Structure formats: structure tokens, C-alpha cells
C-alpha positions as CSV (number, residue, x, y, z in Angstrom):
1,M,0.0,-0.2,0.2
2,N,1.7,3.6,-1.1
3,A,0.1,7.3,-0.4
4,S,-1.7,7.1,-3.5
5,D,-4.2,3.7,-2.8
6,L,-4.3,6.1,1.1
7,A,-5.7,9.0,-1.5
8,D,-7.7,7.2,-3.6
9,A,-9.6,5.5,-0.6
10,A,-10.2,8.8,1.0
11,A,-11.6,10.4,-2.1
12,P,-14.9,11.2,-2.1
13,T,-16.1,9.5,-5.1
14,G,-15.6,5.5,-4.6
15,S,-18.3,3.3,-4.1
16,R,-17.2,3.3,-0.1
17,F,-17.9,7.1,0.2
18,Q,-21.0,6.1,-1.5
19,L,-21.8,4.1,1.0
20,V,-20.7,5.7,4.4
21,S,-21.3,9.3,3.3
22,Y,-24.0,9.3,0.7
23,L,-26.5,7.1,1.5
24,P,-26.6,7.9,5.4
25,T,-27.0,11.3,4.6
26,Y,-29.6,10.9,2.1
27,A,-32.1,8.4,4.4
28,A,-31.7,11.2,7.2
29,T,-32.5,13.9,5.1
30,V,-35.5,12.0,3.3
31,F,-36.4,10.9,7.0
32,L,-36.6,14.8,8.3
33,L,-38.2,16.2,5.4
34,L,-40.7,13.7,5.6
35,L,-41.5,14.3,9.4
36,V,-41.1,17.9,8.6
37,W,-43.6,17.9,5.5
38,A,-46.0,15.9,8.0
39,G,-46.0,18.7,10.7
40,A,-43.7,17.2,12.8
41,P,-43.2,20.4,15.3
42,G,-46.9,20.1,15.7
43,R,-48.9,17.7,17.8
44,A,-50.7,15.3,15.0
45,L,-48.5,13.8,12.2
46,R,-50.4,13.3,8.6
47,F,-48.5,11.9,6.3
48,T,-51.0,12.4,3.6
49,R,-49.5,16.0,4.0
50,A,-46.2,15.0,3.8
51,W,-47.1,12.7,0.2
52,H,-49.3,15.7,-1.2
53,T,-46.0,18.1,-0.3
54,A,-43.6,15.6,-2.0
55,A,-45.5,14.9,-4.9
56,G,-45.6,18.6,-5.5
57,L,-42.3,19.1,-5.7
58,G,-41.1,20.3,-9.1
59,L,-37.8,18.6,-10.7
60,G,-36.1,22.5,-9.7
61,E,-36.8,21.6,-6.4
62,V,-35.8,17.8,-6.3
63,V,-32.4,18.7,-7.7
64,L,-31.9,21.9,-5.6
65,I,-32.4,19.4,-2.6
66,A,-30.0,16.4,-4.3
67,L,-27.4,19.3,-5.0
68,V,-27.7,20.2,-1.1
69,V,-27.7,16.9,0.2
70,T,-24.4,15.7,-1.8
71,L,-22.4,19.2,-0.4
72,V,-23.6,17.8,3.0
73,A,-22.2,14.5,2.4
74,V,-19.2,16.1,0.8
75,L,-18.5,18.3,3.5
76,S,-18.9,16.4,6.4
77,H,-16.6,13.4,4.9
78,P,-13.7,14.8,6.8
79,L,-14.8,15.2,10.5
80,Q,-16.8,11.5,10.2
81,L,-13.3,9.8,11.6
82,R,-13.0,12.2,14.6
83,T,-16.8,11.9,15.4
84,V,-16.2,8.4,15.5
85,R,-13.6,8.0,17.6
86,L,-15.2,11.3,19.7
87,L,-18.4,8.7,20.2
88,E,-15.5,6.1,21.1
89,G,-14.4,7.6,24.3
90,D,-11.1,9.3,22.3
91,W,-11.8,12.7,23.7
92,P,-9.5,15.8,23.1
93,R,-7.0,16.5,25.5
94,P,-9.0,19.4,27.4
95,A,-11.6,17.4,28.3
96,Q,-9.8,14.7,29.8
97,P,-11.3,15.6,33.6
98,L,-14.5,15.3,31.8
99,T,-13.6,11.5,30.8
100,R,-12.2,10.9,33.9
101,A,-15.5,12.1,35.6
102,A,-17.5,9.9,33.9
103,R,-15.4,7.0,34.0
104,H,-15.8,7.0,37.5
105,R,-19.6,7.4,37.5
106,Q,-19.5,4.4,35.7
107,Q,-17.6,2.7,37.6
108,R,-19.9,3.5,40.7
């Protein structure tokens, strides 16, 4: 393995990038849009309203949503490794006291 192999693996064009970045970003976007269009901040969700809203979208609006989601996926790609490490407990050095306190609380 050389440096060009690593660069190819990190490039936002391969099948791994599509599986790890595009697919979850599109799924989350569709889920959130569906909830908002159904009236999620309110009390009653009506998915028929979401269906009518989605059916009423024009081609330009669908393309705009797709471009924004793609942009979000590409921009968030460099942050994914750090986010996973953070969720696994690899906190930055300034947060070490918080990490020790959390471990102490779990051991009690």
C-alpha cells in the first residue's frame, strides 16, 4: 500500500464514500423532510400531507435538495473519522477531566 492508494480510498468518489457518506445523508434527509412535511413540530402527524408536499415538488426543487444533500455529504466527510473516535470515547486533551469523571461515575 502506498500513498496513492490511501488518497484513492479517502477520495469522495468511490463506492465506499457512497455507502458511508451519501447513503446515510440521503436517508436522514428524507426522514427529516418527511417528518417536517407531515407536521412534526406540531401535535398530530399526517403523512398524507407529507405525500402531497413531496408529490408537488418540481424538478428544480428535487435537484436542489439532491445538490444540498450531496454538498453536506462531501463537506461532512472529513469530520466522520473524528466524530466516530469522539463517540468511542477518544476525547480531546482539554476534555480529559470530564472523561475521568464519566468513567468514575460508571464504575460506581
